[in-house]
N, C-alpha and C positions, 0 to 999 in steps of 0.2 A: 411362257416358260418362267425361269426364275426371276427375270427382271419384271415380268408382268406381276408376279406375286409381290415383289417389293414395291412396285409402282402403284399397287392397289391396297397396300397395308394402311389401315386406318390411322391417320394422324391423331384423331381423338383418342384412340386406344393407346398410342404412344404417350400421350399426355398423362394417362392414368398409371404409367409405369412408376415403380418406386425410384428409378433413376430419373431425375428431373433435368431438363435442359431449358435454356432460355428460349424466348419466343423466336429469335432469329434462327435458331437451329431447326425449329419446326417449319419456318418459312423456307429454309433451304431444301428440306425434304419436299415440301409442297411444290416448289419450283421444278425440281427434278421429276416428280411424279407428273406434274402438268405437262412437261415437255414429252415425257415418254407416252403419256396417254393422249397427246396431241389435242389438248383442250384449247379453246379459242382465247382463253385468258392467260395463256402461258407468259407472253411478254409483259402483261400488266403485273403478274406475280413476280417476274424477274425484276422489273423496275421497282416495285414496292419493297422487295427484299433488299435491293441495293440501297434504297433510301433508309430502310431500317438499320442497315449496317453502319451507314454514315451517322445516323442519329444516335445509335448506341455508342459509337465513338471510341470504344476501348481497343486495345491492341488486337485482341482476338477478332473482333468484328471487322476492323479495318485491314488486318494483314491476312487473316485466315478466311473468314466468311466472304469478305469482298473479293478476295483472290479467287475463290471457287466460283463465285457469281460472275465475275468479270471474264474469267477463262471460259465458263459455260456460255456466256453471251458471245464471245468470239467464235466459239464452236458452232453455235446453233442459230445465230442471227446474221443478218447482212448489214450490220451497223457500221462496218468499216474497220473493225478491230483486226489487226494481224494476229492470227492465232499464236504463232511462235513468239512474237514479241511480248504478248500478254502472258504467255506461259512462262517465259524466262523471268519477267518481272515478278510474277507471283511465286515462282520457285524461290527467288531471292527473298521475298517477304516471308515465306515459310521458314527458310533458313535463319533469317534474322530473328523471327519470333521464337523459334525453338532454341537457338543459341542463347537468347536472353532468358528463356524459361528453364532450360536444362543446364546451360553452361557448356563451354567448348570441350571439356574433357569427358563428357558423357558419350558413351558408345552410340547411343540412340541417334544423335545428330549426324554421325558419320554414316549410319546405315538406314536413315529414314527413307521410306518410300511413301509418298503422299498418295493414298489410294484414290481420292476424288480426282486429283490432277492426272494420275496415271490412267484412270478410266477414261478421262476426256481425251488424252493422247491416243489411247487405243481406238476410241471412236473416230478420231481424226485420221488415224492411220488406216482404219477400215474403209474410210471414204476414198482411199487411193492416194493419200498424201504421204510424203516422206519426211521424217523428222530430221532436221538438219542440225539440231543442237545435241550435244553430248553431255550427259550428267549421270552420275551413279544413282541419282534419285529416280531416273527413268530408264531402267535397264532395257537395252534393245531386245533382248530375248523375251521380255514380258510384253513390250509394245508390239512386237511382231508375232507374238503367239507361238514362239518356238522353245519355251522354257523346258518342257518335258523332253523334247528331242535333244536339247543341249545337255540335260542331266543324263539321259541314257547314253549319249556319246562321250560322257566324261568331261565335257567342257565346263560344267558347273559341279563343283565338288563340295561346296559348303553352303 
Protein backbone atom coordinates (compact mmCIF):
# COMPACT_ATOMS: atom_id res chain seq x y z
CA UNK A 1 0.00 0.00 0.00
CA UNK A 2 1.17 3.58 0.53
CA UNK A 3 4.09 2.66 2.81
CA UNK A 4 5.24 0.13 0.21
CA UNK A 5 5.35 2.91 -2.40
CA UNK A 6 7.38 5.15 -0.08
CA UNK A 7 9.66 2.30 0.98
CA UNK A 8 10.50 1.55 -2.63
CA UNK A 9 10.90 5.12 -3.89
CA UNK A 10 14.34 5.44 -5.44
CA UNK A 11 16.88 7.29 -3.30
CA UNK A 12 18.93 7.95 -6.44
CA UNK A 13 15.85 9.68 -7.89
CA UNK A 14 15.56 11.74 -4.68
CA UNK A 15 19.16 12.86 -5.16
CA UNK A 16 18.22 14.24 -8.60
CA UNK A 17 15.57 16.54 -7.13
CA UNK A 18 16.08 20.29 -7.33
CA UNK A 19 15.68 20.32 -3.54
CA UNK A 20 18.94 18.96 -2.18
CA UNK A 21 19.53 17.33 1.18
CA UNK A 22 22.68 16.26 2.94
CA UNK A 23 23.92 12.68 2.80
CA UNK A 24 22.60 11.97 6.30
CA UNK A 25 19.04 12.71 5.17
CA UNK A 26 19.34 10.11 2.42
CA UNK A 27 20.79 7.65 4.93
CA UNK A 28 17.73 8.19 7.17
CA UNK A 29 15.45 7.33 4.27
CA UNK A 30 17.57 4.27 3.45
CA UNK A 31 17.33 3.03 7.06
CA UNK A 32 13.54 3.34 7.13
CA UNK A 33 13.21 1.72 3.70
CA UNK A 34 15.51 -1.13 4.74
CA UNK A 35 13.48 -1.78 7.87
CA UNK A 36 10.17 -1.76 6.00
CA UNK A 37 11.53 -4.02 3.27
CA UNK A 38 13.09 -6.33 5.88
CA UNK A 39 16.53 -6.29 4.28
CA UNK A 40 19.30 -8.23 5.99
CA UNK A 41 21.52 -5.14 6.18
CA UNK A 42 18.99 -3.00 8.10
CA UNK A 43 20.96 -2.92 11.37
CA UNK A 44 24.22 -2.21 9.51
CA UNK A 45 22.57 0.78 7.81
CA UNK A 46 21.14 1.94 11.15
CA UNK A 47 24.57 1.82 12.80
CA UNK A 48 26.21 3.52 9.80
CA UNK A 49 23.65 6.35 9.86
CA UNK A 50 24.18 6.81 13.60
CA UNK A 51 27.92 7.02 12.99
CA UNK A 52 27.38 9.54 10.20
CA UNK A 53 25.23 11.70 12.51
CA UNK A 54 27.97 11.74 15.15
CA UNK A 55 30.62 12.47 12.50
CA UNK A 56 28.57 15.33 11.03
CA UNK A 57 28.36 16.72 14.55
CA UNK A 58 26.12 19.74 14.00
CA UNK A 59 22.97 20.43 16.00
CA UNK A 60 20.62 19.03 13.36
CA UNK A 61 22.60 15.79 13.05
CA UNK A 62 22.91 15.24 16.81
CA UNK A 63 19.52 16.47 17.99
CA UNK A 64 17.19 15.69 15.08
CA UNK A 65 18.68 12.92 12.93
CA UNK A 66 20.25 11.00 15.83
CA UNK A 67 17.00 11.37 17.78
CA UNK A 68 15.03 9.78 14.96
CA UNK A 69 17.63 7.01 14.56
CA UNK A 70 17.89 6.28 18.27
CA UNK A 71 14.11 6.20 18.71
CA UNK A 72 13.81 3.95 15.66
CA UNK A 73 16.47 1.65 17.14
CA UNK A 74 14.50 1.48 20.41
CA UNK A 75 11.37 0.58 18.44
CA UNK A 76 12.82 -1.95 16.03
CA UNK A 77 15.72 -3.70 17.77
CA UNK A 78 16.36 -5.54 21.01
CA UNK A 79 19.49 -3.61 22.02
CA UNK A 80 18.04 -2.73 25.40
CA UNK A 81 16.79 0.82 24.82
CA UNK A 82 13.58 1.68 26.68
CA UNK A 83 11.32 3.12 24.00
CA UNK A 84 9.59 5.72 26.18
CA UNK A 85 12.83 6.91 27.79
CA UNK A 86 14.45 7.37 24.39
CA UNK A 87 11.29 9.04 23.07
CA UNK A 88 11.15 11.56 25.93
CA UNK A 89 14.84 12.38 25.54
CA UNK A 90 14.48 12.94 21.83
CA UNK A 91 11.30 15.00 22.15
CA UNK A 92 13.30 17.24 24.49
CA UNK A 93 16.09 17.47 21.91
CA UNK A 94 13.49 18.40 19.27
CA UNK A 95 12.11 21.14 21.51
CA UNK A 96 15.59 22.45 22.34
CA UNK A 97 16.57 22.51 18.67
CA UNK A 98 13.40 24.24 17.49
CA UNK A 99 13.42 26.77 20.34
CA UNK A 100 16.94 27.70 19.37
CA UNK A 101 16.08 27.86 15.66
CA UNK A 102 12.65 29.54 15.87
CA UNK A 103 12.68 31.31 19.20
CA UNK A 104 10.24 30.82 22.09
CA UNK A 105 7.62 33.25 20.76
CA UNK A 106 7.00 31.40 17.52
CA UNK A 107 3.67 29.60 17.37
CA UNK A 108 5.34 26.71 15.57
CA UNK A 109 7.19 25.54 18.65
CA UNK A 110 4.00 25.40 20.71
CA UNK A 111 2.12 23.42 18.06
CA UNK A 112 4.91 21.23 16.69
CA UNK A 113 4.11 17.62 15.91
CA UNK A 114 7.21 15.68 14.93
CA UNK A 115 5.90 13.26 12.32
CA UNK A 116 8.80 10.78 12.38
CA UNK A 117 8.53 10.40 16.17
CA UNK A 118 4.71 10.39 16.02
CA UNK A 119 4.86 7.64 13.39
CA UNK A 120 7.13 5.55 15.61
CA UNK A 121 4.82 6.05 18.59
CA UNK A 122 1.89 4.89 16.43
CA UNK A 123 3.86 1.79 15.40
CA UNK A 124 4.69 1.13 19.07
CA UNK A 125 1.04 1.61 20.06
CA UNK A 126 -0.07 -0.72 17.25
CA UNK A 127 2.17 -3.41 18.77
CA UNK A 128 -0.10 -3.32 21.84
CA UNK A 129 1.84 -0.87 24.00
CA UNK A 130 0.32 2.00 25.97
CA UNK A 131 1.98 5.41 25.95
CA UNK A 132 2.49 6.54 29.54
CA UNK A 133 3.87 9.99 28.74
CA UNK A 134 1.70 12.99 27.94
CA UNK A 135 2.73 15.79 25.63
CA UNK A 136 0.90 18.01 23.19
CA UNK A 137 3.44 16.93 20.61
CA UNK A 138 1.99 13.40 20.60
CA UNK A 139 -1.77 13.89 20.78
CA UNK A 140 -3.47 10.68 22.01
CA UNK A 141 -6.19 10.99 19.36
CA UNK A 142 -3.49 10.67 16.68
CA UNK A 143 -1.51 7.93 18.45
CA UNK A 144 -4.66 5.88 19.03
CA UNK A 145 -6.08 6.51 15.56
CA UNK A 146 -9.29 8.19 16.71
CA UNK A 147 -8.75 11.68 15.29
CA UNK A 148 -11.64 11.56 12.82
CA UNK A 149 -14.02 10.14 15.43
CA UNK A 150 -13.07 12.92 17.86
CA UNK A 151 -13.60 15.58 15.17
CA UNK A 152 -17.03 14.18 14.29
CA UNK A 153 -17.95 14.06 17.99
CA UNK A 154 -16.98 17.73 18.37
CA UNK A 155 -14.09 16.97 20.75
CA UNK A 156 -11.61 18.62 18.38
CA UNK A 157 -12.75 21.89 16.91
CA UNK A 158 -9.55 23.52 15.81
